[in-house]
N, C-alpha and C positions, 0 to 999 in steps of 0.2 A: 401538717402545716406547722404545728408547734415545734417539731423537731428541727425544721428548717430555720425557724426564727431563732432558736437557741444556737444553732450552728453559725448563723449570721452575726449574732451578738458576740460569740466567742471569737470569731474571725476579726471583728472590729476591736476587741480587747487586745488581741495579739498584735495588730498593726499599731495600736497606741503604744504598747510596750516597746515595740521596735523603734518608734520615733523617739521615745525617751532615751533609749540606749544610744541612738545616733547623736542626740544633743549632748548627752553625758560624754561620749567619746570625743566630740568636738571640743567641749570645754577642757577636757584633760589634755588634748593635743595642743590647744592654745596655751595652757599653763606650762606644758613642757617646752614649747617654743620660747616662751618668755624666759624661762629658767636658762635655757641654752644660750639665748641672746645675752643675758646678764653675765654668764660665765665667759662667753667669748669677748665681750667688751672689757671685762676685768683682766683677761689674759693679754689683751692688746694694750690697754691704756693704764693698767695698774702701776704701782710703784716698781714692781719688778716685771713689768709687761714687756712684750716683744719690742714695742716701739722705743721704750726707754733703753733696753739692752742694745738695740741697734744703734742708737745715738751714742751710747757709751763706747761701743765697738768702733764707730767711726772716729771718735776722738782719739782712741788708742792708735788707730791706723794713721791718723794725721800726725800724731806725735812721732810715731816710728818712721814715717816718711821724712819728716823734718830732721830727725836724727841721722837718717841715712844720707840725706843731702849734705848735712854738715860734715859727716865723715868723708864723703867724697871730696868736698871742698878742702877739708883739712889735709887729705892725702895728696891733693893737687898742689898745695902751696909750696912744698919743697921743690917740685919740678919748676914752678914759676921762678923761684929764687935762683935756681941754677941757670935759668935762661938769662937773667940779668947779668950784665958784665960786672957790676960792682957787688953783686951778691945780696942786695937789699931789695925789699919790696914794701910798699905802703899797704898794710893789711886792710885798712879801712877802704881804700880805693879798690883794692883787689876784691874784697867781699861785695862791695857795691856793684862792681862790674860783672861778677860771676853769679850772684844770686838773682834769679829771675822768678820771684814769687808772684 
């Protein structure tokens, strides 16, 4: 009977240790998730984060688009001048009529 009692106590001690390991692993997992969340947030919203870089890229694309539109308008002006009988064109009116921003 005494041997069975000792076995039961040892079994209870083992189960208590297993619960401790489970709690420890849970705490470690939570800490790792918090660290990963912090790293992800800094990569997205930091000074050189993805969102800042995407906004800068969009500005570059906008400027390039505007330059392309102006180049197209500039290349079209001589054709419009040739169409006029007197060879003159009012640049201000021409740009106002052709630029649709």
